[in-house]
N, C-alpha and C positions, 0 to 999 in steps of 0.2 A: 321693445318685446311684449307678446302677449301671451297671458296664460290663459288656458282653457280647462275648464272643470268640466266633468262628463257626471251626469246624473243618471240614476236609473233608469229612467225613462228614455234614455237616449237623446235628451235634450243638452245642448253644449252652452256654456255662457262664458264668453270671452270677456276678458280685462285687462287692466294694464300690469305690467310686473316691473318690479325696480322702483326706487323711491321717485326718479325723474318721472316716469311713466304716470304712477300714481298722482304725483302732484301735479302734472301737467292736466292730466283727467279731472282733478279737482278743479283746478282754475276754469276750465272750459265748463265745466259743469254749474259753478257758480256763476261765471260771465252770460251764460244763456239765461240762468234763472233771473238774474239782475236785469238784463235787457228785457226779457219778457215781463216782469214786473213794472220796470218803467213804462214799457210799451202800452199795459194795459193802465196803468195809472194816467198816462197823457190822453189816451183814447176815452177814457171814462171822464177824465176831469173836462175834456172837450165837448162831449156830450152833454153833461151834465149843467155845464155853466155857459154854454152857447144863447146869444140872443140874435136876432135875424134882421138883415139889411137886404137890401139891393144891389145887384150887381151886374156886370155885363161880361157876357164870354168874349175873349178875345180870339181865341183859338182852341182846337181841340186835336188830339191825336191818340195813337194806341202805340205804346212801347211793347216790344217783344224782347222777351227773356229766354234764353236757352240753356238753362242750367242743366237740370235732368229732365229732358224734354222741352216741350216749348210752353210758356204761358204768356199771357198778353195782360197790360195793365193799361186802363183807361187814364187819360191826360186830358183835364180841362183849365186852361189859362184863363183868369177872369180878374176883373178890377172891382174895388168896392171902396166906399166909403164908411168908416166908422169914428164917430167923436171927431170929426172934422177933418181926419187923417185919411189920405187915398192909400189903399192896399192894392197889390196884385200878388195873387197866389195861383197855385195849381195843384191843390189837393180835393179831389174829388171826396175823400172819406176823410175822418177823423184819424188823428194819431199817426204815429211813426212808420209802421209798418204796411205796405199797400196793399191791396185787395187784387189778387191775380185771377185770371180766367182761362180756361181750358181752351178757348176758342177765340179767334178773332172777333167773331159774330156776337158771341157773348160779351166780349168788351165793348164793341161797338153798340150794343143795344143799352148798356148802361149809359153811355152819350146821348141817348132819344132826347130831345129837347134841350141839348145844350149846343145849338149851332153859335157859330161867331155872330156877334151882334145882339143875341138872345138876351133877355132881363130874366134875371135866375133870382131866386132866394139864396143868400149866403149866410151860413150859419158861422158866426163869429164867437171862438171862447173870448169872454172877456176878461182873462188873464193872459192872453196871449193872441191879441187882435189881428196879427200879421199870419196867422194860422187858419184862416178862414177855410171852411171847406162846403160843398155843395150836397152831399147825401148826408143824413144824420144816422148811420148803419154802424153798428160795431162790427169785429173781426175775431176771429178766435185764433188768430196767428198767437198774441202773446201766450195763451194757453199752452199751444204747442211748444213754444220756447221753454216755458217753464218744465214741461213735462219732459223734452229732451235733457235738459239740464238736470233733472231728478233722475234718470237714467244713468247719466254720466257718475254723479254723485254715488248713487248706489253702486256702480262697477267699481269705482275707486275705492269705496269703503271695503265691498268685498274682497277686492285683491289685498287690501292693506290686512285684512283680518285674516286670510288663508295664507 
């Protein structure tokens, strides 16, 4: 059940009601904050601790996602050798959250210069050498996850207090 609070300006804020609803909302909020923080940490560590090696592109593709609208994620599979060990990865960017694009064209533009057989610079996180990536760019998605989690927590606290 959802509880709605009406404010004088005509703004309605809805939150969960009942102990189970509030508890579930708290868990979702904490999980979102936790995963956002983890994603930010892995992305930051990968960016700050990377060394570069040469690699070879083996294939490229564009993944299509159709959750709320359509988005496109560039994919590039490549091989590289770090400290005598050979790895295969497909991370265009560092971290756990993919960079999505609104158009297939924009996603394809991200793969310019990454044709199969091309020699490329691979950024290798020294603490996770199997997670090499091609573009040293950060992503704002971890902050969005933390923000959504905070909204869930605020909704749960507001419902628990009123």
